VMD Tcl script that builds the backbone (N, CA, C; Angstrom):
set m [mol new atoms 192]
animate dup $m
set s [atomselect $m all]
$s set {name element resname resid chain x y z} {
  {N N MET 1 A 0.895 -1.266 0.057}
  {CA C MET 1 A -0.025 0.034 0.076}
  {C C MET 1 A 0.907 1.286 0.007}
  {N N ALA 2 A 0.845 2.123 -0.915}
  {CA C ALA 2 A 1.516 3.397 -0.981}
  {C C ALA 2 A 0.943 4.459 -0.068}
  {N N VAL 3 A 1.728 5.223 0.446}
  {CA C VAL 3 A 1.451 6.372 1.424}
  {C C VAL 3 A 1.297 7.459 0.497}
  {N N THR 4 A 0.070 8.197 0.594}
  {CA C THR 4 A -0.108 9.400 -0.037}
  {C C THR 4 A -0.134 10.464 0.809}
  {N N ARG 5 A 0.309 11.635 0.382}
  {CA C ARG 5 A 0.229 12.920 1.210}
  {C C ARG 5 A -0.890 13.680 0.816}
  {N N SER 6 A -1.570 14.288 1.780}
  {CA C SER 6 A -2.642 15.115 1.332}
  {C C SER 6 A -2.182 16.448 1.113}
  {N N LYS 7 A -2.718 17.175 0.354}
  {CA C LYS 7 A -2.266 18.614 -0.013}
  {C C LYS 7 A -2.980 19.624 0.760}
  {N N GLN 8 A -3.914 19.088 1.884}
  {CA C GLN 8 A -4.425 19.956 2.739}
  {C C GLN 8 A -3.561 20.371 4.081}
  {N N ALA 9 A -3.553 21.366 4.569}
  {CA C ALA 9 A -2.714 21.661 5.506}
  {C C ALA 9 A -3.655 22.325 6.649}
  {N N SER 10 A -3.318 21.734 7.822}
  {CA C SER 10 A -4.093 22.320 8.912}
  {C C SER 10 A -3.574 23.649 9.749}
  {N N GLU 11 A -4.473 24.574 9.810}
  {CA C GLU 11 A -3.882 25.828 10.367}
  {C C GLU 11 A -4.644 26.042 11.706}
  {N N ILE 12 A -3.838 25.980 12.736}
  {CA C ILE 12 A -4.096 26.240 13.978}
  {C C ILE 12 A -3.353 27.353 14.653}
  {N N TYR 13 A -4.047 28.542 14.634}
  {CA C TYR 13 A -3.320 29.770 15.089}
  {C C TYR 13 A -4.287 30.467 15.909}
  {N N HIS 14 A -3.851 31.026 16.986}
  {CA C HIS 14 A -4.617 31.635 17.954}
  {C C HIS 14 A -4.445 33.166 18.290}
  {N N ILE 15 A -5.329 33.874 18.611}
  {CA C ILE 15 A -5.181 35.315 19.159}
  {C C ILE 15 A -5.580 35.207 20.599}
  {N N ILE 16 A -4.712 35.742 21.580}
  {CA C ILE 16 A -4.961 35.805 22.947}
  {C C ILE 16 A -5.448 37.232 23.266}
  {N N ILE 17 A -6.675 37.236 23.974}
  {CA C ILE 17 A -7.304 38.561 24.283}
  {C C ILE 17 A -7.997 38.400 25.527}
  {N N ASN 18 A -8.115 39.389 26.446}
  {CA C ASN 18 A -8.839 39.374 27.494}
  {C C ASN 18 A -10.433 39.068 27.251}
  {N N ALA 19 A -11.052 38.506 28.092}
  {CA C ALA 19 A -12.390 38.224 28.020}
  {C C ALA 19 A -13.377 39.372 27.812}
  {N N ASN 20 A -12.955 40.378 28.432}
  {CA C ASN 20 A -13.909 41.700 28.370}
  {C C ASN 20 A -13.468 42.622 27.030}
  {N N LYS 21 A -12.542 42.142 26.306}
  {CA C LYS 21 A -12.171 42.707 25.064}
  {C C LYS 21 A -12.585 41.905 23.754}
  {N N LYS 22 A -13.104 40.705 24.103}
  {CA C LYS 22 A -13.427 39.769 23.053}
  {C C LYS 22 A -14.461 40.090 21.884}
  {N N GLY 23 A -15.217 41.123 22.177}
  {CA C GLY 23 A -16.066 41.873 21.220}
  {C C GLY 23 A -15.505 42.733 20.326}
  {N N ALA 24 A -14.212 42.967 20.548}
  {CA C ALA 24 A -13.485 44.086 19.774}
  {C C ALA 24 A -12.918 43.449 18.438}
  {N N ILE 25 A -12.681 41.984 18.427}
  {CA C ILE 25 A -12.128 41.371 17.374}
  {C C ILE 25 A -13.317 41.230 16.333}
  {N N GLU 26 A -12.885 41.841 15.095}
  {CA C GLU 26 A -13.899 41.674 13.906}
  {C C GLU 26 A -13.473 40.512 12.985}
  {N N ASP 27 A -12.290 40.397 12.646}
  {CA C ASP 27 A -11.782 39.424 11.691}
  {C C ASP 27 A -10.356 38.925 12.001}
  {N N VAL 28 A -10.195 37.662 11.800}
  {CA C VAL 28 A -8.764 36.967 11.987}
  {C C VAL 28 A -8.651 36.162 10.851}
  {N N ARG 29 A -7.432 36.197 10.308}
  {CA C ARG 29 A -7.005 35.548 9.120}
  {C C ARG 29 A -5.529 35.151 9.240}
  {N N SER 30 A -5.232 33.949 8.667}
  {CA C SER 30 A -3.778 33.733 8.680}
  {C C SER 30 A -3.272 33.975 7.062}
  {N N VAL 31 A -2.094 34.621 6.999}
  {CA C VAL 31 A -1.596 35.080 5.663}
  {C C VAL 31 A -0.344 34.640 5.421}
  {N N ARG 32 A 0.061 34.451 4.283}
  {CA C ARG 32 A 1.428 34.014 4.055}
  {C C ARG 32 A 2.110 35.275 3.864}
  {N N GLY 33 A 3.324 35.117 4.556}
  {CA C GLY 33 A 4.319 36.402 4.620}
  {C C GLY 33 A 5.547 36.131 3.781}
  {N N PRO 34 A 6.560 36.870 4.153}
  {CA C PRO 34 A 7.879 36.782 3.335}
  {C C PRO 34 A 8.378 35.230 3.836}
  {N N ASN 35 A 9.100 34.816 2.623}
  {CA C ASN 35 A 9.878 33.586 2.836}
  {C C ASN 35 A 10.839 33.665 3.992}
  {N N ILE 36 A 10.705 33.135 5.231}
  {CA C ILE 36 A 11.537 33.184 6.271}
  {C C ILE 36 A 11.912 31.627 6.816}
  {N N ASP 37 A 11.771 30.695 5.787}
  {CA C ASP 37 A 12.236 29.362 6.042}
  {C C ASP 37 A 11.420 28.878 7.329}
  {N N SER 38 A 10.220 29.076 7.355}
  {CA C SER 38 A 9.283 28.420 8.523}
  {C C SER 38 A 8.176 27.889 7.981}
  {N N ASP 39 A 7.467 26.920 8.700}
  {CA C ASP 39 A 6.101 26.570 8.094}
  {C C ASP 39 A 5.068 27.284 8.818}
  {N N HIS 40 A 5.251 28.398 9.433}
  {CA C HIS 40 A 4.234 29.147 10.157}
  {C C HIS 40 A 3.698 30.193 9.283}
  {N N PHE 41 A 2.587 30.702 9.516}
  {CA C PHE 41 A 2.011 31.889 8.649}
  {C C PHE 41 A 1.740 33.012 9.701}
  {N N PHE 42 A 1.663 34.301 9.115}
  {CA C PHE 42 A 1.196 35.417 10.013}
  {C C PHE 42 A -0.115 35.481 10.261}
  {N N VAL 43 A -0.518 35.855 11.290}
  {CA C VAL 43 A -1.841 36.081 11.829}
  {C C VAL 43 A -2.295 37.602 11.823}
  {N N LYS 44 A -3.263 37.769 10.891}
  {CA C LYS 44 A -3.825 39.243 10.883}
  {C C LYS 44 A -5.025 39.313 11.554}
  {N N ALA 45 A -5.269 40.258 12.470}
  {CA C ALA 45 A -6.523 40.643 13.184}
  {C C ALA 45 A -7.120 41.930 12.844}
  {N N VAL 46 A -8.257 42.155 12.720}
  {CA C VAL 46 A -8.793 43.307 12.498}
  {C C VAL 46 A -9.536 43.632 13.978}
  {N N ILE 47 A -9.183 44.693 14.556}
  {CA C ILE 47 A -9.541 44.991 15.979}
  {C C ILE 47 A -10.412 46.327 15.827}
  {N N LYS 48 A -11.658 46.514 16.396}
  {CA C LYS 48 A -12.211 47.841 16.487}
  {C C LYS 48 A -11.915 48.337 17.779}
  {N N GLN 49 A -11.597 49.585 17.997}
  {CA C GLN 49 A -11.258 49.935 19.336}
  {C C GLN 49 A -11.811 51.344 19.493}
  {N N LYS 50 A -12.718 51.580 20.569}
  {CA C LYS 50 A -13.282 52.809 20.707}
  {C C LYS 50 A -12.443 53.517 21.623}
  {N N LEU 51 A -12.108 54.714 21.419}
  {CA C LEU 51 A -11.146 55.708 21.998}
  {C C LEU 51 A -12.084 56.631 22.919}
  {N N SER 52 A -11.696 56.573 24.234}
  {CA C SER 52 A -12.340 57.453 25.132}
  {C C SER 52 A -12.137 59.116 24.629}
  {N N VAL 53 A -13.359 59.785 24.896}
  {CA C VAL 53 A -13.165 61.248 24.666}
  {C C VAL 53 A -13.119 61.901 25.970}
  {N N ILE 54 A -12.285 62.873 25.941}
  {CA C ILE 54 A -12.087 63.713 27.209}
  {C C ILE 54 A -12.561 64.827 26.919}
  {N N HIS 55 A -13.724 65.451 27.542}
  {CA C HIS 55 A -14.352 66.702 27.425}
  {C C HIS 55 A -13.713 67.789 28.332}
  {N N LYS 56 A -13.140 68.797 27.922}
  {CA C LYS 56 A -12.564 69.877 28.542}
  {C C LYS 56 A -13.599 70.871 28.942}
  {N N LYS 57 A -13.560 71.245 30.146}
  {CA C LYS 57 A -14.728 72.207 30.635}
  {C C LYS 57 A -14.038 73.686 30.116}
  {N N LYS 58 A -15.057 74.194 29.634}
  {CA C LYS 58 A -14.762 75.629 29.149}
  {C C LYS 58 A -14.660 76.441 30.296}
  {N N MET 59 A -13.629 77.408 30.280}
  {CA C MET 59 A -13.347 78.486 31.268}
  {C C MET 59 A -14.388 79.561 31.160}
  {N N LYS 60 A -14.995 79.894 32.243}
  {CA C LYS 60 A -15.944 81.118 32.348}
  {C C LYS 60 A -15.008 82.320 32.323}
  {N N PRO 61 A -15.330 83.409 31.527}
  {CA C PRO 61 A -14.621 84.612 31.844}
  {C C PRO 61 A -14.705 85.198 33.300}
  {N N ALA 62 A -13.526 85.729 33.654}
  {CA C ALA 62 A -13.746 86.267 35.057}
  {C C ALA 62 A -14.560 87.587 34.970}
  {N N LEU 63 A -15.316 87.851 36.093}
  {CA C LEU 63 A -16.057 89.090 36.072}
  {C C LEU 63 A -15.207 90.352 36.591}
  {N N LYS 64 A -15.497 91.324 35.939}
  {CA C LYS 64 A -14.409 92.572 36.319}
  {C C LYS 64 A -15.269 93.543 37.155}
}
mol reanalyze $m
mol bondsrecalc $m
mol representation Tube
mol addrep $m
C-alpha cells in the first residue's frame, strides 16, 4: 500500500485577548508572509477600538 500525502494543511493559530475585550475582534485570518524558512504563517486581526473622549470644561470669563 502506497502512502499518499494530502495537499491540505491544518492551520491552528490563536489570538490571545482578555475576556472583556473579545467583542473588539472583527476578523482574524492567517496570511502568507515573506519567505523566512518556516512553516508558520502570519496571523492578521482586525480589531475595532473605541477611544475615550475627554471633554474639557470651558473656562468662564472672570467678572470685572
